[in-house]
C-alpha positions in Angstrom: 31.2 -11.1 -70.9 34.0 -11.7 -68.3 37.6 -10.6 -68.4 38.9 -14.0 -69.5 36.6 -14.0 -72.5 37.8 -10.5 -73.4 41.5 -11.6 -73.1 40.8 -14.6 -75.3 39.1 -12.3 -77.9 42.2 -10.0 -77.8 44.5 -12.9 -78.4 42.4 -14.2 -81.2 42.3 -10.8 -82.9 46.1 -10.3 -82.5 46.7 -13.7 -84.1 44.2 -13.2 -87.0 46.1 -10.1 -88.3 42.9 -8.0 -88.5 43.5 -4.3 -87.9 40.1 -3.6 -86.3 37.3 -5.7 -84.9 34.0 -4.4 -83.5 31.7 -6.7 -81.5 28.2 -5.5 -80.4 26.0 -7.6 -78.1 22.9 -6.6 -76.1 24.7 -4.7 -73.3 28.3 -4.7 -74.4 30.2 -3.0 -77.3 33.8 -4.0 -77.8 36.2 -2.4 -80.3 39.7 -3.9 -80.7 42.2 -2.0 -82.9 45.7 -3.5 -83.6 48.6 -1.8 -85.2 52.3 -2.1 -84.6 53.1 -3.6 -81.2 50.0 -2.4 -79.3 46.5 -3.5 -79.2 43.9 -1.0 -78.0 40.6 -2.3 -76.6 37.6 -0.2 -75.8 34.8 -1.7 -73.8 31.5 0.1 -73.4 29.0 -1.6 -71.1 25.4 -0.4 -71.1 23.7 0.0 -67.7 21.2 2.4 -66.2 23.9 5.0 -65.5 25.5 4.6 -68.9 29.1 4.3 -67.6 32.0 3.7 -69.9 35.0 1.6 -69.1 38.2 1.8 -71.3 41.0 -0.7 -71.1 44.4 -0.6 -72.8 46.1 -3.9 -73.3 49.5 -4.6 -75.0 49.5 -7.2 -77.8 49.3 -10.5 -76.1 51.5 -13.6 -76.7 50.0 -17.0 -76.8 50.2 -18.9 -73.5 52.6 -21.9 -73.4 50.7 -25.2 -73.8 52.8 -26.9 -71.1 53.4 -25.8 -67.5 56.7 -24.0 -68.4 56.9 -20.7 -70.2 60.1 -19.0 -71.3 60.3 -15.2 -70.6 61.4 -12.9 -73.3 65.0 -11.9 -73.4 65.9 -9.9 -70.3 66.1 -6.1 -70.9 69.2 -4.3 -69.5 68.3 -1.2 -67.4 71.0 1.2 -68.5 70.7 3.5 -65.5 71.3 1.0 -62.7 73.1 -1.8 -64.5 70.4 -4.2 -63.5 68.6 -6.7 -65.8 64.8 -6.8 -65.7 63.0 -10.2 -65.8 59.6 -9.5 -67.5 56.4 -11.4 -67.7 56.1 -13.5 -70.9 52.3 -13.8 -70.5 49.2 -12.1 -69.0 48.0 -13.8 -65.8 48.3 -13.8 -62.0 51.7 -13.6 -60.4 52.6 -16.0 -57.6 55.9 -16.0 -55.7 55.3 -19.5 -54.2 54.6 -22.9 -55.9 51.7 -23.4 -53.5 50.4 -21.5 -50.4 52.2 -23.8 -47.9 55.6 -23.7 -49.7 58.3 -21.0 -49.3 58.8 -18.3 -52.0 61.0 -19.2 -55.0 63.3 -16.2 -54.6 63.7 -13.3 -52.1 65.6 -10.0 -52.4 69.3 -11.1 -52.1 68.7 -14.6 -53.5 71.4 -15.7 -55.9 69.9 -17.3 -59.0 71.3 -19.2 -62.0 70.1 -19.3 -65.5 67.1 -21.7 -65.7 66.1 -21.3 -62.0 62.4 -20.8 -61.5 61.7 -17.3 -60.1 57.9 -17.3 -59.9 54.7 -18.9 -61.3 52.1 -17.1 -63.5 48.6 -18.5 -63.7 46.9 -18.1 -67.0 43.6 -19.7 -67.8 44.0 -22.3 -65.0 47.5 -23.2 -66.1 50.4 -22.5 -63.8 53.4 -21.5 -65.9 56.8 -21.6 -64.2 58.9 -18.6 -65.2 62.6 -19.3 -65.4 65.5 -16.8 -65.3 67.5 -16.5 -68.4 70.4 -14.9 -66.5 72.5 -15.6 -63.4 72.8 -13.0 -60.7 71.4 -11.6 -57.5 67.7 -10.5 -57.0 67.8 -6.8 -56.2 64.1 -6.1 -56.1 60.7 -7.8 -56.5 58.5 -5.5 -58.5 55.1 -7.2 -58.2 53.1 -8.2 -55.1 52.1 -11.8 -54.6 48.8 -12.8 -56.2 48.7 -9.7 -58.3 47.6 -9.6 -62.0 50.4 -9.0 -64.4 50.4 -7.8 -68.0 52.5 -9.1 -70.9 56.1 -7.7 -70.7 55.5 -6.2 -67.2 58.7 -6.1 -65.2 58.7 -8.7 -62.4 62.3 -8.7 -60.9 65.4 -6.6 -61.0 68.6 -8.7 -61.1 72.2 -7.6 -60.6 74.1 -9.8 -63.1 77.6 -9.1 -61.5 
């Protein structure tokens, strides 16, 4: 069972409303417990050494059917006065639309509401992530081509 199948299983369980699901196959045992805003997934893979792998995953949100996804409302960082743009989905973060194109935004870039700031690939779909605020990019919090989780901070924006 690969990671994409596990992610799809987590999404399915979260949507179904079940509080706990256990799946046992020949060499893999998976337990998914949901409750509140978190989903906990435990994966035990049987092999000659009997290793155990545990993974924590927040409750996923369904991926957008089209190529554009809207991020959740930006969260204001009280300490610094910056707004955080967070990932609306699980996937792979890309700063460029393609390898031969320039990045969408750099530190110091001025953005407007609706500007595309990055792309997140989820299940072979490239979802453009648009800013819901206007301001100046202060910090890029994720490396290019890195996996991101749902609700993970991607950018810090100075709205002033």
